C-alpha positions in Angstrom: 210.7 -22.5 11.7 214.2 -20.6 13.2 212.7 -20.8 16.4 212.2 -24.8 15.9 215.8 -24.9 14.6 217.3 -23.2 17.8 215.1 -25.6 20.1 216.3 -28.7 18.4 220.1 -27.6 18.5 219.6 -27.0 22.3 217.7 -30.1 22.5 220.9 -31.9 20.8 223.4 -30.4 23.3 221.2 -31.5 26.2 221.2 -35.0 25.0 224.9 -35.0 24.3 225.6 -34.0 27.8 222.9 -36.6 29.2 224.9 -39.2 26.8 228.0 -38.4 29.1 225.7 -39.0 32.3 224.6 -42.4 30.9 228.3 -43.4 30.1 229.3 -42.6 33.7 226.2 -44.4 34.9 227.2 -47.4 33.0 231.1 -47.3 34.1 230.1 -46.9 38.0 227.4 -49.7 38.2 228.5 -52.5 40.1 228.5 -55.4 39.4 229.4 -54.7 35.8 227.3 -56.1 32.9 226.1 -55.0 29.5 222.4 -53.6 30.9 223.8 -50.7 32.7 224.5 -49.2 29.1 221.5 -49.6 27.8 220.5 -46.0 28.5 223.6 -44.8 26.6 223.0 -47.3 23.7 219.6 -46.0 23.3 220.3 -42.5 23.3 223.1 -43.0 21.1 221.6 -45.4 18.5 218.2 -43.5 18.4 217.5 -40.1 20.1 221.0 -38.6 19.1 221.0 -39.7 15.1 217.2 -38.3 15.2 218.0 -35.1 16.6 220.8 -34.6 14.2 218.6 -35.0 11.2 215.6 -33.2 12.4 218.4 -30.2 12.9 219.7 -30.3 9.5 216.0 -30.6 8.3 215.3 -27.6 10.5 218.1 -25.6 9.1 217.2 -26.5 5.4 213.3 -25.5 6.0 214.6 -22.1 8.1 216.4 -21.3 4.9 219.6 -21.1 6.8 223.1 -20.1 4.7 224.6 -23.1 3.4 227.3 -23.1 5.3 225.3 -23.3 8.5 223.5 -26.1 7.0 226.9 -27.7 6.5 228.1 -26.9 10.0 224.6 -28.4 11.3 225.4 -31.8 9.6 229.1 -32.1 11.6 227.5 -33.6 14.6 225.8 -36.5 12.5 229.1 -37.2 10.8 230.8 -37.3 14.1 228.3 -39.8 15.5 228.8 -42.2 12.4 232.3 -42.0 13.1 231.6 -43.3 16.5 230.2 -46.4 15.1 233.2 -46.4 12.6 235.8 -46.5 15.9 233.9 -49.8 16.9 234.3 -51.3 13.8 237.9 -50.3 13.3 238.8 -51.7 16.7 237.1 -54.9 16.1 238.8 -55.3 12.9 242.3 -54.8 15.0 240.9 -58.0 17.5 239.0 -56.2 20.1 235.7 -57.3 21.1 233.2 -57.1 24.2 235.0 -60.3 25.5 238.8 -59.2 24.9 240.3 -56.0 23.7 243.9 -55.5 22.4 246.2 -52.6 23.2 245.7 -51.1 19.9 241.9 -51.7 20.1 241.7 -49.7 23.4 243.8 -46.8 21.8 240.9 -46.7 19.1 238.3 -47.3 21.5 239.4 -44.4 23.5 238.7 -42.1 20.6 235.0 -42.8 21.2 235.1 -40.4 24.5 237.4 -37.9 22.9 234.9 -37.8 19.4 231.9 -37.6 21.9 233.6 -34.2 23.4 233.9 -33.3 19.8 230.2 -33.7 19.4 229.6 -31.8 22.4 231.8 -28.9 21.3 230.5 -28.6 18.1 226.9 -29.0 19.2 227.5 -26.0 21.8 228.8 -24.1 18.8 225.9 -25.0 16.5 223.6 -23.8 19.2 225.1 -20.2 19.3 225.1 -19.9 15.5 221.5 -21.2 15.4 220.6 -18.8 18.1 222.5 -15.8 16.0 220.7 -17.0 12.9 217.4 -16.7 14.6 218.1 -13.3 16.1 218.8 -12.1 12.4 222.5 -11.8 13.3 223.5 -14.4 10.7 221.2 -13.1 7.5 219.2 -15.7 5.5 221.3 -16.9 2.5 224.3 -15.1 3.5 227.7 -16.7 2.2 229.4 -16.0 5.5 229.2 -14.6 8.9 231.4 -11.3 7.6 230.8 -9.0 4.6 233.1 -7.9 2.6 234.1 -4.1 2.4 232.9 -2.5 -0.5 235.9 -2.0 -2.8 237.2 1.7 -2.9 237.3 3.6 -6.1 240.8 4.9 -5.4 241.8 8.1 -6.4 
């Protein structure tokens, strides 16, 4: 199950990189219309959430430490934040037909949050590999062990 966990975290990173490609594909397509973002939308709404949930499940089934399972859930939380950003921008008057300056500032955070998802995804993949190789023990509280207390003298 540890190998499955590593594989899924690797696929998550690849999917996030592809997500950036799909966004650029949409931006640089002329003439502009909604159809050029269909790959970005499909990956972001279906593939990425499923991969995030599969990673969390695989971490739990592999008996990863609780902190690592929690860390594995961060990309899913950041993915949900992507939706929240659009909702907030909409509440501040932005829509697909017209944006406001405040809405543009909020929507600009969509790309920044995407970078955060990528960064966390890469760190997650590295930690999953360490866990699979035995560097991080199953059930360990943290990555470092406390030094034994000296008896003094």
